[in-house]
mmCIF file of the N, C-alpha and C atoms, coordinates in Angstrom:
data_MODEL
# 
_entry.id   MODEL 
# 
loop_
_atom_site.group_PDB 
_atom_site.id 
_atom_site.type_symbol 
_atom_site.label_atom_id 
_atom_site.label_alt_id 
_atom_site.label_comp_id 
_atom_site.label_asym_id 
_atom_site.label_entity_id 
_atom_site.label_seq_id 
_atom_site.pdbx_PDB_ins_code 
_atom_site.Cartn_x 
_atom_site.Cartn_y 
_atom_site.Cartn_z 
_atom_site.occupancy 
_atom_site.B_iso_or_equiv 
_atom_site.pdbx_formal_charge 
_atom_site.auth_seq_id 
_atom_site.auth_comp_id 
_atom_site.auth_asym_id 
_atom_site.auth_atom_id 
_atom_site.pdbx_PDB_model_num 
ATOM 1   N N  . MET A 1 1  ? 12.956 -21.488 21.106 1.00 0.00 ? 1  MET A N  1 
ATOM 2   C CA . MET A 1 1  ? 13.737 -20.444 20.481 1.00 0.00 ? 1  MET A CA 1 
ATOM 3   C C  . MET A 1 1  ? 12.770 -19.344 20.048 1.00 0.00 ? 1  MET A C  1 
ATOM 4   N N  . GLU A 1 2  ? 13.200 -18.114 20.194 1.00 0.00 ? 2  GLU A N  1 
ATOM 5   C CA . GLU A 1 2  ? 12.350 -16.983 19.840 1.00 0.00 ? 2  GLU A CA 1 
ATOM 6   C C  . GLU A 1 2  ? 12.840 -16.321 18.557 1.00 0.00 ? 2  GLU A C  1 
ATOM 7   N N  . ILE A 1 3  ? 11.889 -16.101 17.644 1.00 0.00 ? 3  ILE A N  1 
ATOM 8   C CA . ILE A 1 3  ? 12.159 -15.341 16.431 1.00 0.00 ? 3  ILE A CA 1 
ATOM 9   C C  . ILE A 1 3  ? 11.148 -14.203 16.378 1.00 0.00 ? 3  ILE A C  1 
ATOM 10  N N  . GLU A 1 4  ? 11.326 -13.318 15.429 1.00 0.00 ? 4  GLU A N  1 
ATOM 11  C CA . GLU A 1 4  ? 10.336 -12.285 15.173 1.00 0.00 ? 4  GLU A CA 1 
ATOM 12  C C  . GLU A 1 4  ? 9.616  -12.665 13.886 1.00 0.00 ? 4  GLU A C  1 
ATOM 13  N N  . LEU A 1 5  ? 8.308  -12.842 13.960 1.00 0.00 ? 5  LEU A N  1 
ATOM 14  C CA . LEU A 1 5  ? 7.507  -13.250 12.812 1.00 0.00 ? 5  LEU A CA 1 
ATOM 15  C C  . LEU A 1 5  ? 6.527  -12.134 12.483 1.00 0.00 ? 5  LEU A C  1 
ATOM 16  N N  . ASN A 1 6  ? 6.713  -11.537 11.328 1.00 0.00 ? 6  ASN A N  1 
ATOM 17  C CA . ASN A 1 6  ? 5.862  -10.418 10.899 1.00 0.00 ? 6  ASN A CA 1 
ATOM 18  C C  . ASN A 1 6  ? 5.752  -9.352  11.986 1.00 0.00 ? 6  ASN A C  1 
ATOM 19  N N  . GLY A 1 7  ? 6.892  -9.049  12.621 1.00 0.00 ? 7  GLY A N  1 
ATOM 20  C CA . GLY A 1 7  ? 6.960  -7.978  13.603 1.00 0.00 ? 7  GLY A CA 1 
ATOM 21  C C  . GLY A 1 7  ? 6.559  -8.348  15.017 1.00 0.00 ? 7  GLY A C  1 
ATOM 22  N N  . LYS A 1 8  ? 6.198  -9.626  15.254 1.00 0.00 ? 8  LYS A N  1 
ATOM 23  C CA . LYS A 1 8  ? 5.784  -10.047 16.590 1.00 0.00 ? 8  LYS A CA 1 
ATOM 24  C C  . LYS A 1 8  ? 6.645  -11.208 17.065 1.00 0.00 ? 8  LYS A C  1 
ATOM 25  N N  . SER A 1 9  ? 6.843  -11.273 18.372 1.00 0.00 ? 9  SER A N  1 
ATOM 26  C CA . SER A 1 9  ? 7.609  -12.366 18.963 1.00 0.00 ? 9  SER A CA 1 
ATOM 27  C C  . SER A 1 9  ? 6.894  -13.691 18.705 1.00 0.00 ? 9  SER A C  1 
ATOM 28  N N  . PHE A 1 10 ? 7.683  -14.736 18.358 1.00 0.00 ? 10 PHE A N  1 
ATOM 29  C CA . PHE A 1 10 ? 7.110  -16.043 18.034 1.00 0.00 ? 10 PHE A CA 1 
ATOM 30  C C  . PHE A 1 10 ? 8.062  -17.116 18.536 1.00 0.00 ? 10 PHE A C  1 
ATOM 31  N N  . GLN A 1 11 ? 7.515  -18.103 19.234 1.00 0.00 ? 11 GLN A N  1 
ATOM 32  C CA . GLN A 1 11 ? 8.308  -19.218 19.743 1.00 0.00 ? 11 GLN A CA 1 
ATOM 33  C C  . GLN A 1 11 ? 8.282  -20.368 18.745 1.00 0.00 ? 11 GLN A C  1 
ATOM 34  N N  . CYS A 1 12 ? 9.451  -20.892 18.421 1.00 0.00 ? 12 CYS A N  1 
ATOM 35  C CA . CYS A 1 12 ? 9.525  -22.071 17.561 1.00 0.00 ? 12 CYS A CA 1 
ATOM 36  C C  . CYS A 1 12 ? 10.579 -23.019 18.138 1.00 0.00 ? 12 CYS A C  1 
ATOM 37  N N  . ILE A 1 13 ? 10.592 -24.234 17.621 1.00 0.00 ? 13 ILE A N  1 
ATOM 38  C CA . ILE A 1 13 ? 11.530 -25.226 18.141 1.00 0.00 ? 13 ILE A CA 1 
ATOM 39  C C  . ILE A 1 13 ? 12.943 -24.939 17.644 1.00 0.00 ? 13 ILE A C  1 
ATOM 40  N N  . ASP A 1 14 ? 13.934 -25.356 18.413 1.00 0.00 ? 14 ASP A N  1 
ATOM 41  C CA . ASP A 1 14 ? 15.328 -25.217 17.991 1.00 0.00 ? 14 ASP A CA 1 
ATOM 42  C C  . ASP A 1 14 ? 15.551 -26.006 16.711 1.00 0.00 ? 14 ASP A C  1 
ATOM 43  N N  . SER A 1 15 ? 16.396 -25.499 15.858 1.00 0.00 ? 15 SER A N  1 
ATOM 44  C CA . SER A 1 15 ? 16.763 -26.138 14.586 1.00 0.00 ? 15 SER A CA 1 
ATOM 45  C C  . SER A 1 15 ? 15.589 -26.265 13.621 1.00 0.00 ? 15 SER A C  1 
ATOM 46  N N  . GLN A 1 16 ? 14.569 -25.447 13.799 1.00 0.00 ? 16 GLN A N  1 
ATOM 47  C CA . GLN A 1 16 ? 13.432 -25.480 12.876 1.00 0.00 ? 16 GLN A CA 1 
ATOM 48  C C  . GLN A 1 16 ? 13.831 -24.817 11.562 1.00 0.00 ? 16 GLN A C  1 
ATOM 49  N N  . ASN A 1 17 ? 13.440 -25.439 10.456 1.00 0.00 ? 17 ASN A N  1 
ATOM 50  C CA . ASN A 1 17 ? 13.727 -24.821 9.165  1.00 0.00 ? 17 ASN A CA 1 
ATOM 51  C C  . ASN A 1 17 ? 12.484 -24.084 8.664  1.00 0.00 ? 17 ASN A C  1 
ATOM 52  N N  . LEU A 1 18 ? 12.647 -23.351 7.576  1.00 0.00 ? 18 LEU A N  1 
ATOM 53  C CA . LEU A 1 18 ? 11.537 -22.557 7.060  1.00 0.00 ? 18 LEU A CA 1 
ATOM 54  C C  . LEU A 1 18 ? 10.363 -23.422 6.613  1.00 0.00 ? 18 LEU A C  1 
ATOM 55  N N  . ALA A 1 19 ? 10.627 -24.573 6.020  1.00 0.00 ? 19 ALA A N  1 
ATOM 56  C CA . ALA A 1 19 ? 9.542  -25.458 5.587  1.00 0.00 ? 19 ALA A CA 1 
ATOM 57  C C  . ALA A 1 19 ? 8.700  -25.889 6.789  1.00 0.00 ? 19 ALA A C  1 
ATOM 58  N N  . GLN A 1 20 ? 9.346  -26.194 7.909  1.00 0.00 ? 20 GLN A N  1 
ATOM 59  C CA . GLN A 1 20 ? 8.624  -26.594 9.113  1.00 0.00 ? 20 GLN A CA 1 
ATOM 60  C C  . GLN A 1 20 ? 7.813  -25.428 9.669  1.00 0.00 ? 20 GLN A C  1 
ATOM 61  N N  . LEU A 1 21 ? 8.381  -24.230 9.614  1.00 0.00 ? 21 LEU A N  1 
ATOM 62  C CA . LEU A 1 21 ? 7.657  -23.049 10.084 1.00 0.00 ? 21 LEU A CA 1 
ATOM 63  C C  . LEU A 1 21 ? 6.420  -22.809 9.227  1.00 0.00 ? 21 LEU A C  1 
ATOM 64  N N  . VAL A 1 22 ? 6.576  -22.861 7.915  1.00 0.00 ? 22 VAL A N  1 
ATOM 65  C CA . VAL A 1 22 ? 5.443  -22.664 7.004  1.00 0.00 ? 22 VAL A CA 1 
ATOM 66  C C  . VAL A 1 22 ? 4.365  -23.711 7.275  1.00 0.00 ? 22 VAL A C  1 
ATOM 67  N N  . ASP A 1 23 ? 4.769  -24.946 7.509  1.00 0.00 ? 23 ASP A N  1 
ATOM 68  C CA . ASP A 1 23 ? 3.817  -26.012 7.826  1.00 0.00 ? 23 ASP A CA 1 
ATOM 69  C C  . ASP A 1 23 ? 3.109  -25.730 9.149  1.00 0.00 ? 23 ASP A C  1 
ATOM 70  N N  . ALA A 1 24 ? 3.858  -25.300 10.160 1.00 0.00 ? 24 ALA A N  1 
ATOM 71  C CA . ALA A 1 24 ? 3.270  -24.999 11.466 1.00 0.00 ? 24 ALA A CA 1 
ATOM 72  C C  . ALA A 1 24 ? 2.265  -23.853 11.374 1.00 0.00 ? 24 ALA A C  1 
ATOM 73  N N  . LEU A 1 25 ? 2.495  -22.941 10.447 1.00 0.00 ? 25 LEU A N  1 
ATOM 74  C CA . LEU A 1 25 ? 1.580  -21.815 10.244 1.00 0.00 ? 25 LEU A CA 1 
ATOM 75  C C  . LEU A 1 25 ? 0.408  -22.187 9.333  1.00 0.00 ? 25 LEU A C  1 
ATOM 76  N N  . GLU A 1 26 ? 0.371  -23.443 8.904  1.00 0.00 ? 26 GLU A N  1 
ATOM 77  C CA . GLU A 1 26 ? -0.670 -23.964 8.011  1.00 0.00 ? 26 GLU A CA 1 
ATOM 78  C C  . GLU A 1 26 ? -0.734 -23.182 6.700  1.00 0.00 ? 26 GLU A C  1 
ATOM 79  N N  . LEU A 1 27 ? 0.449  -22.882 6.144  1.00 0.00 ? 27 LEU A N  1 
ATOM 80  C CA . LEU A 1 27 ? 0.541  -22.142 4.889  1.00 0.00 ? 27 LEU A CA 1 
ATOM 81  C C  . LEU A 1 27 ? 1.150  -22.964 3.762  1.00 0.00 ? 27 LEU A C  1 
ATOM 82  N N  . THR A 1 28 ? 1.389  -24.247 4.010  1.00 0.00 ? 28 THR A N  1 
ATOM 83  C CA . THR A 1 28 ? 1.963  -25.105 2.977  1.00 0.00 ? 28 THR A CA 1 
ATOM 84  C C  . THR A 1 28 ? 1.043  -25.128 1.761  1.00 0.00 ? 28 THR A C  1 
ATOM 85  N N  . GLY A 1 29 ? 1.622  -24.904 0.584  1.00 0.00 ? 29 GLY A N  1 
ATOM 86  C CA . GLY A 1 29 ? 0.855  -24.921 -0.653 1.00 0.00 ? 29 GLY A CA 1 
ATOM 87  C C  . GLY A 1 29 ? 0.186  -23.603 -0.993 1.00 0.00 ? 29 GLY A C  1 
ATOM 88  N N  . LYS A 1 30 ? 0.274  -22.630 -0.106 1.00 0.00 ? 30 LYS A N  1 
ATOM 89  C CA . LYS A 1 30 ? -0.314 -21.313 -0.359 1.00 0.00 ? 30 LYS A CA 1 
ATOM 90  C C  . LYS A 1 30 ? 0.680  -20.456 -1.141 1.00 0.00 ? 30 LYS A C  1 
ATOM 91  N N  . ALA A 1 31 ? 0.170  -19.443 -1.801 1.00 0.00 ? 31 ALA A N  1 
ATOM 92  C CA . ALA A 1 31 ? 1.019  -18.507 -2.549 1.00 0.00 ? 31 ALA A CA 1 
ATOM 93  C C  . ALA A 1 31 ? 1.607  -17.502 -1.559 1.00 0.00 ? 31 ALA A C  1 
ATOM 94  N N  . ILE A 1 32 ? 2.828  -17.802 -1.086 1.00 0.00 ? 32 ILE A N  1 
ATOM 95  C CA . ILE A 1 32 ? 3.480  -16.932 -0.104 1.00 0.00 ? 32 ILE A CA 1 
ATOM 96  C C  . ILE A 1 32 ? 4.925  -16.673 -0.512 1.00 0.00 ? 32 ILE A C  1 
ATOM 97  N N  . ALA A 1 33 ? 5.473  -15.630 0.078  1.00 0.00 ? 33 ALA A N  1 
ATOM 98  C CA . ALA A 1 33 ? 6.903  -15.342 -0.022 1.00 0.00 ? 33 ALA A CA 1 
ATOM 99  C C  . ALA A 1 33 ? 7.425  -15.227 1.406  1.00 0.00 ? 33 ALA A C  1 
ATOM 100 N N  . VAL A 1 34 ? 8.654  -15.694 1.621  1.00 0.00 ? 34 VAL A N  1 
ATOM 101 C CA . VAL A 1 34 ? 9.252  -15.659 2.955  1.00 0.00 ? 34 VAL A CA 1 
ATOM 102 C C  . VAL A 1 34 ? 10.607 -14.965 2.876  1.00 0.00 ? 34 VAL A C  1 
ATOM 103 N N  . ALA A 1 35 ? 10.817 -14.021 3.787  1.00 0.00 ? 35 ALA A N  1 
ATOM 104 C CA . ALA A 1 35 ? 12.106 -13.341 3.893  1.00 0.00 ? 35 ALA A CA 1 
ATOM 105 C C  . ALA A 1 35 ? 12.640 -13.548 5.306  1.00 0.00 ? 35 ALA A C  1 
ATOM 106 N N  . VAL A 1 36 ? 13.937 -13.765 5.406  1.00 0.00 ? 36 VAL A N  1 
ATOM 107 C CA . VAL A 1 36 ? 14.605 -13.884 6.698  1.00 0.00 ? 36 VAL A CA 1 
ATOM 108 C C  . VAL A 1 36 ? 15.651 -12.784 6.758  1.00 0.00 ? 36 VAL A C  1 
ATOM 109 N N  . ASN A 1 37 ? 15.515 -11.939 7.765  1.00 0.00 ? 37 ASN A N  1 
ATOM 110 C CA . ASN A 1 37 ? 16.432 -10.807 7.925  1.00 0.00 ? 37 ASN A CA 1 
ATOM 111 C C  . ASN A 1 37 ? 16.521 -9.987  6.636  1.00 0.00 ? 37 ASN A C  1 
ATOM 112 N N  . ARG A 1 38 ? 15.344 -9.745  6.054  1.00 0.00 ? 38 ARG A N  1 
ATOM 113 C CA . ARG A 1 38 ? 15.158 -8.896  4.874  1.00 0.00 ? 38 ARG A CA 1 
ATOM 114 C C  . ARG A 1 38 ? 15.696 -9.491  3.580  1.00 0.00 ? 38 ARG A C  1 
ATOM 115 N N  . GLN A 1 39 ? 16.010 -10.788 3.590  1.00 0.00 ? 39 GLN A N  1 
ATOM 116 C CA . GLN A 1 39 ? 16.472 -11.476 2.385  1.00 0.00 ? 39 GLN A CA 1 
ATOM 117 C C  . GLN A 1 39 ? 15.443 -12.543 2.012  1.00 0.00 ? 39 GLN A C  1 
ATOM 118 N N  . VAL A 1 40 ? 14.892 -12.438 0.805  1.00 0.00 ? 40 VAL A N  1 
ATOM 119 C CA . VAL A 1 40 ? 13.909 -13.422 0.356  1.00 0.00 ? 40 VAL A CA 1 
ATOM 120 C C  . VAL A 1 40 ? 14.594 -14.779 0.199  1.00 0.00 ? 40 VAL A C  1 
ATOM 121 N N  . VAL A 1 41 ? 13.941 -15.813 0.714  1.00 0.00 ? 41 VAL A N  1 
ATOM 122 C CA . VAL A 1 41 ? 14.441 -17.185 0.584  1.00 0.00 ? 41 VAL A CA 1 
ATOM 123 C C  . VAL A 1 41 ? 13.488 -17.918 -0.357 1.00 0.00 ? 41 VAL A C  1 
ATOM 124 N N  . GLN A 1 42 ? 13.996 -18.386 -1.478 1.00 0.00 ? 42 GLN A N  1 
ATOM 125 C CA . GLN A 1 42 ? 13.167 -19.111 -2.437 1.00 0.00 ? 42 GLN A CA 1 
ATOM 126 C C  . GLN A 1 42 ? 12.671 -20.412 -1.814 1.00 0.00 ? 42 GLN A C  1 
ATOM 127 N N  . SER A 1 43 ? 11.459 -20.799 -2.177 1.00 0.00 ? 43 SER A N  1 
ATOM 128 C CA . SER A 1 43 ? 10.829 -21.969 -1.554 1.00 0.00 ? 43 SER A CA 1 
ATOM 129 C C  . SER A 1 43 ? 11.645 -23.248 -1.725 1.00 0.00 ? 43 SER A C  1 
ATOM 130 N N  . GLN A 1 44 ? 12.420 -23.348 -2.772 1.00 0.00 ? 44 GLN A N  1 
ATOM 131 C CA . GLN A 1 44 ? 13.233 -24.552 -2.973 1.00 0.00 ? 44 GLN A CA 1 
ATOM 132 C C  . GLN A 1 44 ? 14.330 -24.688 -1.917 1.00 0.00 ? 44 GLN A C  1 
ATOM 133 N N  . TYR A 1 45 ? 14.608 -23.618 -1.177 1.00 0.00 ? 45 TYR A N  1 
ATOM 134 C CA . TYR A 1 45 ? 15.649 -23.643 -0.144 1.00 0.00 ? 45 TYR A CA 1 
ATOM 135 C C  . TYR A 1 45 ? 15.087 -23.640 1.280  1.00 0.00 ? 45 TYR A C  1 
ATOM 136 N N  . TRP A 1 46 ? 13.769 -23.680 1.437  1.00 0.00 ? 46 TRP A N  1 
ATOM 137 C CA . TRP A 1 46 ? 13.178 -23.610 2.770  1.00 0.00 ? 46 TRP A CA 1 
ATOM 138 C C  . TRP A 1 46 ? 13.631 -24.744 3.673  1.00 0.00 ? 46 TRP A C  1 
ATOM 139 N N  . GLU A 1 47 ? 13.737 -25.952 3.156  1.00 0.00 ? 47 GLU A N  1 
ATOM 140 C CA . GLU A 1 47 ? 14.147 -27.078 4.011  1.00 0.00 ? 47 GLU A CA 1 
ATOM 141 C C  . GLU A 1 47 ? 15.595 -26.949 4.452  1.00 0.00 ? 47 GLU A C  1 
ATOM 142 N N  . GLN A 1 48 ? 16.408 -26.285 3.677  1.00 0.00 ? 48 GLN A N  1 
ATOM 143 C CA . GLN A 1 48 ? 17.828 -26.128 3.995  1.00 0.00 ? 48 GLN A CA 1 
ATOM 144 C C  . GLN A 1 48 ? 18.088 -24.942 4.916  1.00 0.00 ? 48 GLN A C  1 
ATOM 145 N N  . HIS A 1 49 ? 17.147 -24.003 4.977  1.00 0.00 ? 49 HIS A N  1 
ATOM 146 C CA . HIS A 1 49 ? 17.363 -22.779 5.748  1.00 0.00 ? 49 HIS A CA 1 
ATOM 147 C C  . HIS A 1 49 ? 16.895 -22.983 7.190  1.00 0.00 ? 49 HIS A C  1 
ATOM 148 N N  . VAL A 1 50 ? 17.841 -23.185 8.093  1.00 0.00 ? 50 VAL A N  1 
ATOM 149 C CA . VAL A 1 50 ? 17.539 -23.387 9.512  1.00 0.00 ? 50 VAL A CA 1 
ATOM 150 C C  . VAL A 1 50 ? 17.483 -22.029 10.194 1.00 0.00 ? 50 VAL A C  1 
ATOM 151 N N  . LEU A 1 51 ? 16.425 -21.821 10.951 1.00 0.00 ? 51 LEU A N  1 
ATOM 152 C CA . LEU A 1 51 ? 16.247 -20.553 11.649 1.00 0.00 ? 51 LEU A CA 1 
ATOM 153 C C  . LEU A 1 51 ? 17.185 -20.452 12.846 1.00 0.00 ? 51 LEU A C  1 
ATOM 154 N N  . GLN A 1 52 ? 17.573 -19.219 13.145 1.00 0.00 ? 52 GLN A N  1 
ATOM 155 C CA . GLN A 1 52 ? 18.421 -18.918 14.295 1.00 0.00 ? 52 GLN A CA 1 
ATOM 156 C C  . GLN A 1 52 ? 17.634 -18.028 15.254 1.00 0.00 ? 52 GLN A C  1 
ATOM 157 N N  . ALA A 1 53 ? 17.980 -18.077 16.527 1.00 0.00 ? 53 ALA A N  1 
ATOM 158 C CA . ALA A 1 53 ? 17.330 -17.218 17.513 1.00 0.00 ? 53 ALA A CA 1 
ATOM 159 C C  . ALA A 1 53 ? 17.440 -15.762 17.070 1.00 0.00 ? 53 ALA A C  1 
ATOM 160 N N  . ARG A 1 54 ? 16.360 -15.040 17.246 1.00 0.00 ? 54 ARG A N  1 
ATOM 161 C CA . ARG A 1 54 ? 16.246 -13.614 16.928 1.00 0.00 ? 54 ARG A CA 1 
ATOM 162 C C  . ARG A 1 54 ? 16.200 -13.300 15.430 1.00 0.00 ? 54 ARG A C  1 
ATOM 163 N N  . ASP A 1 55 ? 16.079 -14.326 14.578 1.00 0.00 ? 55 ASP A N  1 
ATOM 164 C CA . ASP A 1 55 ? 15.864 -14.054 13.156 1.00 0.00 ? 55 ASP A CA 1 
ATOM 165 C C  . ASP A 1 55 ? 14.573 -13.263 12.997 1.00 0.00 ? 55 ASP A C  1 
ATOM 166 N N  . LYS A 1 56 ? 14.555 -12.398 11.998 1.00 0.00 ? 56 LYS A N  1 
ATOM 167 C CA . LYS A 1 56 ? 13.350 -11.637 11.666 1.00 0.00 ? 56 LYS A CA 1 
ATOM 168 C C  . LYS A 1 56 ? 12.769 -12.237 10.394 1.00 0.00 ? 56 LYS A C  1 
ATOM 169 N N  . VAL A 1 57 ? 11.620 -12.880 10.546 1.00 0.00 ? 57 VAL A N  1 
ATOM 170 C CA . VAL A 1 57 ? 10.981 -13.589 9.438  1.00 0.00 ? 57 VAL A CA 1 
ATOM 171 C C  . VAL A 1 57 ? 9.716  -12.839 9.033  1.00 0.00 ? 57 VAL A C  1 
ATOM 172 N N  . ASP A 1 58 ? 9.587  -12.596 7.737  1.00 0.00 ? 58 ASP A N  1 
ATOM 173 C CA . ASP A 1 58 ? 8.381  -11.978 7.198  1.00 0.00 ? 58 ASP A CA 1 
ATOM 174 C C  . ASP A 1 58 ? 7.748  -12.948 6.217  1.00 0.00 ? 58 ASP A C  1 
ATOM 175 N N  . VAL A 1 59 ? 6.463  -13.223 6.421  1.00 0.00 ? 59 VAL A N  1 
ATOM 176 C CA . VAL A 1 59 ? 5.702  -14.091 5.525  1.00 0.00 ? 59 VAL A CA 1 
ATOM 177 C C  . VAL A 1 59 ? 4.613  -13.230 4.896  1.00 0.00 ? 59 VAL A C  1 
ATOM 178 N N  . VAL A 1 60 ? 4.589  -13.217 3.567  1.00 0.00 ? 60 VAL A N  1 
ATOM 179 C CA . VAL A 1 60 ? 3.624  -12.403 2.836  1.00 0.00 ? 60 VAL A CA 1 
ATOM 180 C C  . VAL A 1 60 ? 2.803  -13.318 1.946  1.00 0.00 ? 60 VAL A C  1 
ATOM 181 N N  . ARG A 1 61 ? 1.486  -13.196 2.028  1.00 0.00 ? 61 ARG A N  1 
ATOM 182 C CA . ARG A 1 61 ? 0.586  -13.986 1.178  1.00 0.00 ? 61 ARG A CA 1 
ATOM 183 C C  . ARG A 1 61 ? 0.165  -13.160 -0.019 1.00 0.00 ? 61 ARG A C  1 
ATOM 184 N N  . ALA A 1 62 ? 0.143  -13.803 -1.176 1.00 0.00 ? 62 ALA A N  1 
ATOM 185 C CA . ALA A 1 62 ? -0.355 -13.158 -2.386 1.00 0.00 ? 62 ALA A CA 1 
ATOM 186 C C  . ALA A 1 62 ? -1.880 -13.204 -2.365 1.00 0.00 ? 62 ALA A C  1 
ATOM 187 N N  . ILE A 1 63 ? -2.489 -12.084 -2.693 1.00 0.00 ? 63 ILE A N  1 
ATOM 188 C CA . ILE A 1 63 ? -3.942 -12.001 -2.721 1.00 0.00 ? 63 ILE A CA 1 
ATOM 189 C C  . ILE A 1 63 ? -4.363 -11.533 -4.108 1.00 0.00 ? 63 ILE A C  1 
ATOM 190 N N  . GLY A 1 64 ? -5.193 -12.328 -4.749 1.00 0.00 ? 64 GLY A N  1 
ATOM 191 C CA . GLY A 1 64 ? -5.673 -11.973 -6.080 1.00 0.00 ? 64 GLY A CA 1 
ATOM 192 C C  . GLY A 1 64 ? -6.800 -10.957 -6.003 1.00 0.00 ? 64 GLY A C  1 
ATOM 193 N N  . GLY A 1 65 ? -6.955 -10.245 -7.046 1.00 0.00 ? 65 GLY A N  1 
ATOM 194 C CA . GLY A 1 65 ? -8.034 -9.266  -7.090 1.00 0.00 ? 65 GLY A CA 1 
ATOM 195 C C  . GLY A 1 65 ? -7.905 -8.422  -8.337 1.00 0.00 ? 65 GLY A C  1 
ATOM 196 N N  . GLY A 1 66 ? -8.755 -7.488  -8.441 1.00 0.00 ? 66 GLY A N  1 
ATOM 197 C CA . GLY A 1 66 ? -8.665 -6.650  -9.624 1.00 0.00 ? 66 GLY A CA 1 
ATOM 198 C C  . GLY A 1 66 ? -9.560 -5.466  -9.538 1.00 0.00 ? 66 GLY A C  1 
# 
């Protein structure tokens, strides 16, 4: 199945949820925010949110600094 990940085409498995995607990207436990089709999905709902073909997913990492 093809989705758009941070503006680029990305292949993922059918019925993949956001938690699985985050794990596949090796971002589990990192300070990130995920939006699907411009709607932020809270991390507590990642396992319940199943991706659909052509979804637009944005993953943003928090970076500390000062």
